[in-house]
TIVEXNU-433891 format. One line per field, with one value per residue (C-alpha): x, y, z. Coordinates in steps of 0.02 Angstrom, whole numbers. Each point is the difference from the previous one (the first is absolute). Layout:
BEGIN
xx <- c(X; ...)
yy <- c(Y; ...)
zz <- c(Z; ...)
***
This chain:
BEGIN
xx <- c(-2453; 121; 0; 39; 155; 53; 4; 147; 100; -22; 46; 157; 50; -19; 105; 129; 15; 4; 140; 96; -24; 45; 176; 26; 166; -29; 106; 4; 108; 66; 111; 137; 146; 6; 161; 79; -66; 160; -14; 53; -114; -146; -20; -181; -40; -150; -60; -55; -103; -21; -140; 2; 87; 114; 148; -37; 119; -8; 73; -18; -59; -61; -33; -103; 159; 100; 160; 129; -39; -62; 110; -14; 149; 70; 137; 126; 180; 117; 195; -14; -103; -188; -83; -165; -13; -135; -110; -117; -130; -35; -53; -153; 3; -170; -103; 117; 38; 152; 62; 64; 100; 166; 149; -98; -117; -80; -70; 121; -61; 146; 17; -152; -41; -79; 27; -158; 2; -47; -190; -35; -46; 73; -113; 97; -54; 65; 8; 4; 59; -183; -30; -105; 25; -34; 3; 33; 38; 165; 19; 156; 85; 168; 89; 154; 155; 111; 18; 50; 77; 113; -44; 39; 175; 40; -48; 112; 138; -30; -9; 168; 68; -62; 81; 163; -8; -28; 148; 111; -62; 44; 171; 25; -44; 125; 132; -46; 17; 174; 48; -48; 85; 152; -13; -5; 147; 91; -57; 60; 171; 7; -38; 143; 110; -46; 26; 178; 42; -54; 94; 161; -23; -14; 145; 102; -38; 47; 164; 40; -44; 119; 137; -21; 1; 160; 80; -45; 72; 163; 8; -22; 133; 121)
yy <- c(2107; 51; -182; -59; 116; -57; -181; 13; 116; -116; -150; 86; 45; -177; -63; 133; -53; -181; 32; 95; -138; -137; 93; 41; -50; -162; -38; -178; -98; 152; -33; 75; -105; -35; 66; 25; 144; 106; -19; 162; -34; -114; -69; -2; -115; -34; -44; 150; -44; 128; -60; 157; 15; 135; 0; 73; 42; -11; 167; 8; -94; 47; -112; 2; -37; 140; -3; 130; -26; -117; -36; -104; -113; -133; -127; 0; -32; 148; -9; -185; 17; -20; 161; 69; 151; 135; 42; 140; -120; -189; -34; -112; -77; 5; -161; -86; -22; 83; -101; 100; -132; -22; 16; 109; 153; 44; 127; 52; 65; 82; 44; -81; 69; -172; -158; -101; -183; -154; -13; 184; 105; 165; 123; 57; 138; -14; 149; -18; 106; 62; 66; -153; -86; -162; -49; -185; -103; -101; -148; -6; -173; -79; -14; -43; 108; -54; 103; -72; -170; 83; -134; -127; 86; 4; -186; -53; 98; -97; -157; 48; 29; -162; -93; 94; -49; -189; 22; 62; -144; -124; 80; -11; -184; -25; 87; -106; -149; 49; 33; -175; -70; 92; -66; -169; 19; 62; -144; -114; 86; -22; -182; -8; 84; -130; -132; 66; 7; -183; -50; 87; -82; -174; 40; 52; -152; -109; 94; -24; -182; -16; 81; -110; -149; 67; 14; -174; -66; 93; -78; -171; 32; 48)
zz <- c(-853; 141; 61; -170; -7; 171; -41; -123; 111; 146; -104; -64; 177; 63; -156; 35; 188; -48; -129; 144; 124; -120; -32; 182; 81; 110; 145; 80; 125; 91; 151; 110; 55; 197; 81; 168; 109; -38; -187; -88; -145; -64; -173; -73; -146; -121; -171; -103; -157; -141; -113; -109; -169; 62; 118; 168; 138; 200; 53; 187; 153; 183; 146; 162; 96; 77; -111; -49; -185; -139; -152; -153; -17; -120; 46; -134; -36; 19; -8; 27; 161; 17; 62; 28; -108; 28; -159; -37; -67; -42; -177; -28; -170; -97; 13; 121; 183; 95; 140; 155; 92; 94; -108; -126; 4; 169; 112; 145; 166; 79; 176; 74; 185; 46; -102; -21; 44; -102; -23; 2; -152; -65; -103; -164; -119; -176; -108; -193; -139; -47; 181; 51; 164; 73; 192; 34; 160; -5; 116; 108; -25; -11; -176; -84; 52; -140; -160; -165; 59; 127; 123; -134; -32; 181; 23; -152; 87; 162; -92; -82; 173; 56; -144; 35; 187; -55; -122; 147; 111; -129; -25; 194; -15; -138; 98; 153; -107; -59; 176; 56; -152; 50; 177; -70; -100; 159; 92; -137; 2; 188; -23; -125; 125; 123; -125; -45; 189; 27; -149; 60; 168; -72; -119; 147; 96; -147; -16; 179; -15; -144; 101; 137; -118; -76; 169; 51; -157; 33; 180; -69; -132; 142)
***
């Protein structure tokens, strides 16, 4: 009789455990961005899947690294400037995945005593709103440092400067062309001056020849 009663209870416990496991938060693709040895902080990123039908929250995090503190951050626009703003918790929407990535939600490891190198792993313990915890290993690897097209905007500014420089160069070429043209005009004017001098010399010689001819006619007349 006791064995008959225990069977339904055991089955109920198994089903409950399966249901809890099926709705457990899932963590994947966890990584820490590689940084120089003197970096004042490190960013940790991952994908958090909440398969349950209710919203959950990531409320805290710890790490195996010796750091001053660990904070939950979100990169967002404030007063026209992109800033990393601390938050008390990160919302995990029901039945969806939340991306912790550069330029968005992330875990910030502030003041590391030693900075891990690329290829190493960092242990992270995530604490959720129901008190449950999960410890994961995050790979240290390189990642994109730009946030929300900042690099792209900078590139556009550089391109604009390049175009402006080309415009200035073209302007200088035009000015040089005008200068050459002016020099050509001056050369032509100088040539005209020489032509006028030659004309005057020829005209003077002709005048002198006429005077001599007139004097010769006067002598003959006398």
